[in-house]
N, C-alpha and C positions, 0 to 999 in steps of 0.2 A: 554248525548247522548254523547257527545264529547268525554268524558273517553274512550267508551266502545267505539267508533269505534277505534282511535288510540290504545285499548288494544288489536281489534283485527286484526292489521293490523303488529300489533309488533308482537304476537301470530304464524301471515303469514308466518311474515318474519322470524322465529325462525324457522320454521317451512320446510321453502326451504332453506335453508341451510344447513339441515338434509341429508345423504344419503341417497341415496334411499334404502332402503332393501326389500326383497322379492322377488330383481330378482335372478332366478340363472338361471344357464347356461341348457339349454336343449338340448341332445347330440341327432345326432340319431337310433345308437345304442340300445340295450339292448339284456341283456343276458336272459333268460327266464330259468328260474328252480322253487328256493320254493320261489325263489322273484324275484321282475323288480329288475335288474343293472342299470338303461341308466348311461353308462359310457364312450361308445365308441363316436369315429366320425367319424371312417372308421366300416366296415368290417371284415375285414383281423385283427385287431388289436379287437375286439370284442372274433373272433373265437383262435384268439393264445392263450386268454383268456380262455373261456371255456372246453377244450381242455375234451371232453366227458361228461363233468358233468350238461350241459344247451343245452339251441339251442341262434342263433344270434336272434332276431330279429327286423323288423323299431321300432323306438317308435310311437309311435302314438298320443307322443303331442308335437311332436317334429314338427316344420313349417320344410314344403319341402324348399327346397335350390330354387334357381332363375332356370329353366334350360337357360342351353347355345342358346342362338335361333339360331336354327336351318336355312343353307344355302339354300335355292332351287336352282336346277341348273336344270334346262331350256335345254332342247330339244327342236330340233325344226324337226317339222315330215318331214320324205320325203316326196313328190309326186310325 
């Protein structure tokens, strides 16, 4: 039983020391043509590449970037 616990600890330590795999960067813009190609950080980059051979669309799998906090201006009403 003790040797099984030691083996499990060693195996866990070895697995944690390996680099994380399966993590790919998700780009927010894609070319939609015959296939989807999501390699673009901005819509402008995408449109320069498309050149009438597809459409630029937002990547549905990309996480939305955090919105900048909106400043609310406070206007006082005249009475």
